[in-house]
VOVEX-591709 format. One record per atom (N, C-alpha, C): residue number from 1; residue in three letters; x, y, z. Coordinates in nm, 3 decimals, m for minus. Atoms other than C-alpha are relative to their C-alpha. Layout:
REM residues N
NUM  ALA  X  Y  Z
...
***
This chain:
REM residues 139
1  MET  0.116  m0.079  m0.135
1  MET  m0.174  0.016  m4.070
1  MET  m0.146  0.002  m0.049
2  ARG  0.147  m0.026  0.067
2  ARG  m0.498  m0.040  m4.190
2  ARG  m0.093  m0.133  0.139
3  SER  0.012  0.085  m0.124
3  SER  m0.487  m0.334  m3.911
3  SER  m0.022  0.101  0.111
4  LEU  m0.079  m0.097  m0.105
4  LEU  m0.356  m0.086  m3.666
4  LEU  m0.115  0.090  0.003
5  ALA  0.086  m0.095  m0.033
5  ALA  m0.648  0.178  m3.797
5  ALA  m0.196  m0.030  0.089
6  LEU  0.107  0.128  m0.074
6  LEU  m0.912  m0.128  m3.732
6  LEU  m0.042  0.004  0.138
7  GLU  m0.003  0.001  m0.190
7  GLU  m0.789  m0.216  m3.371
7  GLU  0.101  m0.027  0.023
8  PRO  m0.171  m0.038  m0.090
8  PRO  m0.494  m0.020  m3.254
8  PRO  m0.030  m0.107  0.197
9  PRO  m0.041  0.031  m0.106
9  PRO  m0.342  m0.208  m2.916
9  PRO  m0.081  0.078  0.121
10  LYS  0.080  m0.104  m0.083
10  LYS  m0.557  m0.119  m2.657
10  LYS  0.067  m0.021  0.166
11  GLU  m0.065  0.000  m0.144
11  GLU  m0.301  m0.164  m2.365
11  GLU  0.119  0.049  m0.034
12  ASN  m0.119  m0.089  0.034
12  ASN  0.022  0.025  m2.537
12  ASN  m0.050  0.049  m0.175
13  ALA  m0.070  m0.080  0.132
13  ALA  0.015  0.340  m2.737
13  ALA  0.143  m0.026  m0.059
14  THR  m0.102  0.005  0.043
14  THR  0.356  0.307  m2.781
14  THR  0.056  m0.101  m0.123
15  GLU  m0.101  0.129  0.100
15  GLU  0.421  0.001  m2.955
15  GLU  m0.171  0.038  m0.119
16  CYS  0.082  m0.070  0.087
16  CYS  0.111  0.139  m3.132
16  CYS  0.034  0.103  m0.163
17  LEU  m0.146  m0.073  0.049
17  LEU  0.352  0.402  m3.217
17  LEU  0.064  m0.039  m0.156
18  ARG  m0.157  0.093  0.108
18  ARG  0.612  0.183  m3.347
18  ARG  m0.017  m0.033  m0.070
19  LEU  0.027  0.060  0.177
19  LEU  0.417  m0.016  m3.594
19  LEU  m0.082  0.093  m0.092
20  MET  m0.036  m0.093  0.184
20  MET  0.302  0.281  m3.804
20  MET  0.088  0.094  m0.015
21  GLY  m0.131  m0.086  0.093
21  GLY  0.650  0.469  m3.794
21  GLY  0.015  m0.093  m0.066
22  ILE  m0.099  0.081  0.073
22  ILE  0.781  0.106  m3.931
22  ILE  m0.070  m0.018  m0.142
23  ALA  0.143  m0.004  0.176
23  ALA  0.400  0.103  m4.164
23  ALA  0.029  0.093  m0.043
24  LEU  0.011  m0.112  0.015
24  LEU  0.492  0.433  m4.249
24  LEU  0.162  m0.004  m0.092
25  GLY  m0.150  m0.017  0.065
25  GLY  0.859  0.417  m4.303
25  GLY  0.006  m0.125  m0.119
26  ASN  m0.077  0.098  0.156
26  ASN  0.821  0.098  m4.619
26  ASN  m0.102  0.076  m0.048
27  LEU  0.025  m0.022  0.036
27  LEU  0.573  0.261  m4.699
27  LEU  0.068  0.118  m0.113
28  ALA  m0.127  m0.077  0.137
28  ALA  0.774  0.559  m4.806
28  ALA  0.120  m0.017  m0.051
29  SER  m0.081  0.034  0.046
29  SER  0.987  0.354  m4.911
29  SER  m0.019  m0.022  m0.155
30  ALA  0.013  0.163  0.142
30  ALA  0.821  0.153  m5.184
30  ALA  m0.125  0.133  m0.051
31  MET  0.054  m0.077  0.068
31  MET  0.597  0.479  m5.282
31  MET  0.105  0.146  m0.071
32  ASN  m0.109  m0.178  0.015
32  ASN  0.923  0.754  m5.303
32  ASN  m0.031  0.136  0.083
33  ASN  0.022  m0.081  m0.075
33  ASN  0.672  0.931  m5.056
33  ASN  0.049  0.076  0.086
34  THR  m0.057  m0.055  m0.081
34  THR  0.858  1.230  m4.868
34  THR  m0.071  0.066  0.089
35  GLN  0.083  m0.006  m0.168
35  GLN  0.552  1.338  m4.661
35  GLN  m0.005  m0.115  0.052
36  ALA  0.017  0.117  m0.100
36  ALA  0.525  0.966  m4.574
36  ALA  0.105  0.006  0.071
37  LEU  m0.090  m0.009  m0.018
37  LEU  0.870  0.965  m4.524
37  LEU  0.104  0.131  0.121
38  GLN  0.042  m0.138  m0.109
38  GLN  0.903  1.298  m4.319
38  GLN  m0.142  m0.040  0.145
39  ALA  0.148  0.112  m0.126
39  ALA  0.566  1.115  m4.057
39  ALA  0.081  m0.094  0.017
40  ALA  0.005  0.059  m0.114
40  ALA  0.725  0.802  m4.004
40  ALA  0.123  0.016  0.027
41  ALA  m0.070  m0.040  m0.107
41  ALA  1.065  0.991  m3.901
41  ALA  m0.040  0.054  0.109
42  ILE  0.098  m0.097  m0.121
42  ILE  0.827  1.219  m3.643
42  ILE  0.018  m0.158  0.102
43  ILE  0.029  0.108  m0.093
43  ILE  0.685  0.875  m3.523
43  ILE  0.120  m0.039  0.086
44  LEU  m0.116  0.089  m0.020
44  LEU  1.004  0.689  m3.503
44  LEU  0.078  0.042  0.092
45  GLY  m0.078  m0.119  m0.062
45  GLY  1.211  0.962  m3.361
45  GLY  0.135  m0.019  m0.133
46  SER  m0.124  0.007  0.086
46  SER  1.503  0.948  m3.656
46  SER  m0.032  0.118  m0.071
47  GLU  m0.065  m0.076  0.184
47  GLU  1.668  1.123  m3.966
47  GLU  m0.149  m0.030  m0.087
48  PRO  0.149  0.031  0.111
48  PRO  1.394  1.132  m4.224
48  PRO  0.041  m0.031  m0.167
49  THR  m0.033  0.085  0.124
49  THR  1.597  0.924  m4.506
49  THR  m0.023  m0.146  0.049
50  PRO  0.011  0.165  0.054
50  PRO  1.556  0.562  m4.600
50  PRO  0.053  m0.069  0.057
51  ILE  m0.105  0.100  m0.069
51  ILE  1.843  0.477  m4.430
51  ILE  m0.012  0.018  0.104
52  ALA  0.034  m0.031  m0.102
52  ALA  1.773  0.648  m4.126
52  ALA  m0.180  m0.087  0.127
53  ILE  0.121  0.083  m0.091
53  ILE  1.426  0.481  m4.040
53  ILE  0.022  m0.150  m0.048
54  ALA  m0.037  0.148  m0.028
54  ALA  1.536  0.152  m4.145
54  ALA  0.059  m0.050  0.062
55  TYR  m0.105  0.024  m0.101
55  TYR  1.766  0.173  m3.905
55  TYR  m0.070  0.013  0.133
56  ARG  0.015  m0.001  m0.121
56  ARG  1.595  0.308  m3.628
56  ARG  m0.185  m0.168  0.057
57  ALA  0.040  0.128  0.040
57  ALA  1.277  0.046  m3.790
57  ALA  0.065  m0.133  0.069
58  GLU  m0.138  0.106  0.000
58  GLU  1.540  m0.238  m3.733
58  GLU  0.011  m0.014  0.139
59  GLN  m0.094  m0.057  m0.137
59  GLN  1.661  m0.097  m3.323
59  GLN  m0.138  m0.053  0.041
60  LEU  0.065  0.023  m0.057
60  LEU  1.295  m0.091  m3.249
60  LEU  m0.134  m0.112  0.025
61  GLN  0.052  0.138  m0.002
61  GLN  1.150  m0.451  m3.352
61  GLN  0.049  m0.072  0.082
62  LEU  m0.022  0.081  m0.149
62  LEU  1.408  m0.575  m3.056
62  LEU  m0.117  0.070  0.107
63  LEU  0.079  m0.100  m0.204
63  LEU  1.156  m0.343  m2.773
63  LEU  m0.026  m0.117  m0.019
64  PRO  0.073  0.085  m0.051
64  PRO  0.908  m0.634  m2.767
64  PRO  0.094  m0.088  0.123
65  GLN  m0.067  0.106  m0.042
65  GLN  1.205  m0.898  m2.681
65  GLN  0.095  0.050  0.103
66  ALA  m0.074  m0.052  m0.153
66  ALA  1.391  m0.654  m2.469
66  ALA  m0.046  0.069  0.121
67  VAL  0.094  m0.016  m0.123
67  VAL  1.123  m0.575  m2.211
67  VAL  m0.016  m0.111  0.027
68  SER  0.074  0.147  m0.036
68  SER  1.028  m0.923  m2.228
68  SER  0.115  m0.067  0.046
69  ASP  m0.165  0.028  m0.049
69  ASP  1.413  m1.009  m2.126
69  ASP  0.030  0.037  0.108
70  ILE  m0.006  m0.083  m0.119
70  ILE  1.438  m0.794  m1.884
70  ILE  m0.125  0.006  0.128
71  ARG  0.091  0.059  m0.118
71  ARG  1.104  m0.856  m1.695
71  ARG  0.025  m0.138  m0.016
72  ALA  m0.044  0.124  m0.072
72  ALA  1.228  m1.236  m1.697
72  ALA  0.101  m0.009  0.126
73  VAL  m0.107  0.044  m0.105
73  VAL  1.556  m1.166  m1.511
73  VAL  m0.088  0.088  0.092
74  LEU  0.099  m0.112  m0.113
74  LEU  1.333  m0.885  m1.283
74  LEU  m0.050  m0.090  0.071
75  SER  0.078  0.134  m0.118
75  SER  1.132  m1.172  m1.190
75  SER  0.100  m0.083  0.095
76  LYS  m0.104  0.095  m0.106
76  LYS  1.348  m1.408  m1.075
76  LYS  0.097  0.059  0.174
77  PRO  m0.092  0.018  m0.141
77  PRO  1.410  m1.489  m0.734
77  PRO  0.161  0.053  0.033
78  GLY  m0.159  m0.007  m0.040
78  GLY  1.747  m1.289  m0.570
78  GLY  0.068  0.037  m0.101
79  CYS  m0.105  m0.027  0.094
79  CYS  1.797  m1.126  m0.909
79  CYS  0.126  0.091  0.043
80  SER  m0.076  m0.115  m0.089
80  SER  2.096  m0.873  m0.839
80  SER  0.030  0.086  m0.177
81  TRP  m0.075  m0.097  0.073
81  TRP  2.282  m0.569  m1.051
81  TRP  0.032  m0.094  m0.196
82  TRP  m0.106  0.064  0.137
82  TRP  2.464  m0.796  m1.265
82  TRP  m0.089  m0.050  m0.058
83  ASP  0.132  0.086  0.066
83  ASP  2.199  m1.026  m1.349
83  ASP  m0.113  0.084  m0.136
84  TYR  0.086  m0.122  0.015
84  TYR  2.017  m0.713  m1.474
84  TYR  0.087  0.039  m0.125
85  LEU  m0.118  m0.080  0.123
85  LEU  2.322  m0.573  m1.659
85  LEU  0.004  m0.094  m0.084
86  GLU  m0.044  0.071  0.085
86  GLU  2.395  m0.914  m1.823
86  GLU  m0.101  0.003  m0.132
87  VAL  0.089  m0.096  0.076
87  VAL  2.084  m0.812  m2.040
87  VAL  m0.049  0.076  m0.028
88  ALA  0.042  m0.119  0.008
88  ALA  2.002  m0.505  m2.013
88  ALA  0.148  m0.002  m0.157
89  THR  m0.126  m0.025  0.058
89  THR  2.348  m0.491  m2.216
89  THR  m0.001  m0.055  m0.156
90  GLU  0.060  0.034  0.146
90  GLU  2.250  m0.660  m2.506
90  GLU  m0.100  0.101  m0.092
91  TYR  0.070  m0.048  0.102
91  TYR  1.984  m0.408  m2.586
91  TYR  0.001  0.129  0.052
92  GLU  m0.027  m0.127  m0.072
92  GLU  2.194  m0.075  m2.482
92  GLU  m0.047  0.116  m0.097
93  VAL  0.017  m0.043  0.140
93  VAL  2.092  0.052  m2.815
93  VAL  m0.156  0.085  0.026
94  ILE  0.126  m0.032  m0.017
94  ILE  1.749  0.095  m2.753
94  ILE  m0.053  0.060  0.193
95  LYS  0.045  0.045  m0.114
95  LYS  1.752  0.142  m2.375
95  LYS  m0.086  0.098  0.059
96  GLN  0.136  m0.137  0.005
96  GLN  1.522  0.526  m2.374
96  GLN  m0.107  m0.099  m0.066
97  ASP  0.115  0.128  0.072
97  ASP  1.292  0.238  m2.580
97  ASP  m0.039  m0.041  0.067
98  TYR  0.052  0.140  m0.109
98  TYR  1.241  0.000  m2.303
98  TYR  0.023  0.045  0.098
99  TRP  0.042  m0.081  m0.148
99  TRP  1.287  0.193  m2.027
99  TRP  m0.145  0.053  0.025
100  ALA  0.165  m0.155  m0.012
100  ALA  0.978  0.422  m2.085
100  ALA  m0.102  m0.137  0.007
101  GLU  0.107  0.129  0.011
101  GLU  0.820  0.036  m2.144
101  GLU  0.028  m0.029  0.193
102  LEU  m0.018  0.040  m0.139
102  LEU  0.887  m0.062  m1.788
102  LEU  m0.100  0.080  0.081
103  THR  0.163  m0.053  m0.111
103  THR  0.615  0.022  m1.507
103  THR  0.134  0.034  0.074
104  PRO  m0.041  m0.019  m0.132
104  PRO  0.748  0.187  m1.225
104  PRO  0.108  m0.022  0.074
105  GLN  m0.089  0.114  m0.127
105  GLN  0.822  m0.026  m0.993
105  GLN  0.128  m0.076  m0.068
106  GLU  m0.112  0.089  0.093
106  GLU  1.045  m0.236  m1.283
106  GLU  0.086  0.126  0.067
107  THR  m0.125  m0.052  0.005
107  THR  1.267  0.078  m1.311
107  THR  0.035  0.062  0.149
108  GLU  m0.052  0.016  m0.165
108  GLU  1.255  0.112  m0.903
108  GLU  0.086  m0.084  0.024
109  LEU  m0.102  0.131  0.076
109  LEU  1.386  m0.223  m0.913
109  LEU  0.076  0.038  m0.035
110  ILE  m0.091  m0.011  0.093
110  ILE  1.663  m0.185  m1.112
110  ILE  0.089  0.171  0.007
111  THR  m0.069  m0.149  0.005
111  THR  1.761  0.185  m0.998
111  THR  0.021  m0.081  0.145
112  SER  m0.068  0.084  m0.148
112  SER  1.781  m0.015  m0.566
112  SER  0.067  m0.082  m0.063
113  LEU  m0.046  0.150  0.033
113  LEU  1.947  m0.318  m0.784
113  LEU  0.197  0.121  m0.024
114  GLU  m0.129  m0.058  0.005
114  GLU  2.206  m0.052  m0.915
114  GLU  0.069  0.111  0.117
115  ARG  m0.066  m0.076  m0.127
115  ARG  2.262  0.165  m0.570
115  ARG  0.018  m0.095  0.113
116  ALA  m0.105  0.119  m0.099
116  ALA  2.346  m0.172  m0.384
116  ALA  0.063  m0.044  m0.084
117  GLU  m0.143  0.041  0.079
117  GLU  2.575  m0.224  m0.641
117  GLU  0.116  0.044  0.019
118  SER  m0.039  m0.126  m0.017
118  SER  2.709  0.106  m0.588
118  SER  0.064  m0.013  0.108
119  SER  m0.091  0.006  m0.160
119  SER  2.734  0.078  m0.227
119  SER  0.075  m0.087  0.085
120  LYS  m0.029  0.102  m0.032
120  LYS  2.903  m0.207  m0.204
120  LYS  0.220  0.014  m0.066
121  ILE  m0.138  m0.080  0.079
121  ILE  3.196  m0.063  m0.461
121  ILE  0.073  0.107  0.093
122  THR  m0.015  m0.138  m0.120
122  THR  3.234  0.267  m0.222
122  THR  0.029  m0.097  0.113
123  GLU  m0.016  0.054  m0.171
123  GLU  3.220  0.072  0.121
123  GLU  0.228  0.007  m0.043
124  PRO  m0.096  0.028  m0.040
124  PRO  3.568  0.104  0.267
124  PRO  0.068  m0.196  m0.080
125  MET  m0.074  0.083  m0.038
125  MET  3.819  m0.145  0.199
125  MET  0.100  m0.052  0.068
126  VAL  m0.126  m0.025  m0.097
126  VAL  4.069  m0.126  0.471
126  VAL  m0.159  m0.042  0.126
127  SER  0.048  0.043  m0.192
127  SER  3.909  m0.303  0.811
127  SER  m0.011  0.119  0.063
128  ASP  m0.037  m0.118  m0.147
128  ASP  3.826  m0.075  1.121
128  ASP  0.141  m0.041  0.098
129  ASN  m0.100  0.005  m0.166
129  ASN  4.129  m0.226  1.322
129  ASN  0.096  0.020  m0.133
130  CYS  m0.162  m0.053  0.117
130  CYS  4.396  m0.166  1.052
130  CYS  m0.016  0.155  0.045
131  GLU  m0.035  m0.085  0.015
131  GLU  4.590  0.100  1.117
131  GLU  0.076  0.119  m0.118
132  LEU  0.005  m0.108  0.061
132  LEU  4.626  0.393  0.891
132  LEU  0.121  0.083  m0.024
133  ARG  m0.187  m0.073  m0.052
133  ARG  5.068  0.494  0.860
133  ARG  m0.002  0.095  m0.149
134  ILE  m0.034  m0.078  0.184
134  ILE  5.157  0.749  0.601
134  ILE  0.124  0.035  0.064
135  ALA  m0.166  m0.078  0.023
135  ALA  5.502  0.827  0.567
135  ALA  0.032  0.129  m0.055
136  THR  0.030  m0.155  0.057
136  THR  5.589  1.163  0.469
136  THR  0.207  m0.041  m0.068
137  CYS  m0.104  0.042  0.059
137  CYS  5.899  1.174  0.240
137  CYS  0.050  0.185  m0.018
138  GLU  m0.043  m0.159  0.027
138  GLU  6.145  1.552  0.180
138  GLU  0.060  m0.030  m0.057
139  LEU  m0.070  m0.018  0.153
139  LEU  6.276  1.651  m0.113
139  LEU  0.113  0.148  0.011
***
């Protein structure tokens, strides 16, 4: 926490808060300090229990790698929805967190990939040249 206080990350305030929350959680556990525990819970977005804070801190430690992996797949030429989904599935539990880290252009690309794939699924499977025949049945 001392290093963050002296020189916070210049580009990413969310990363700074994440690191502060993790540090506060560690401090709270080490000192058995209820106020530090509550502060860590607020910053991390978890319940104010040592187990919940530890679990959330563990999740958030995946965040930089998740963002990096997702950006890598999105930057590949011809990236498809399935390419993105293969990587994103690994980080589903922190989707809201990594989504907040992506740029508007990246989130729009993901949305457009999803729409393009959805339109393939909802397109009619029957060719225009086929006749539709309906059979009736009397009961």
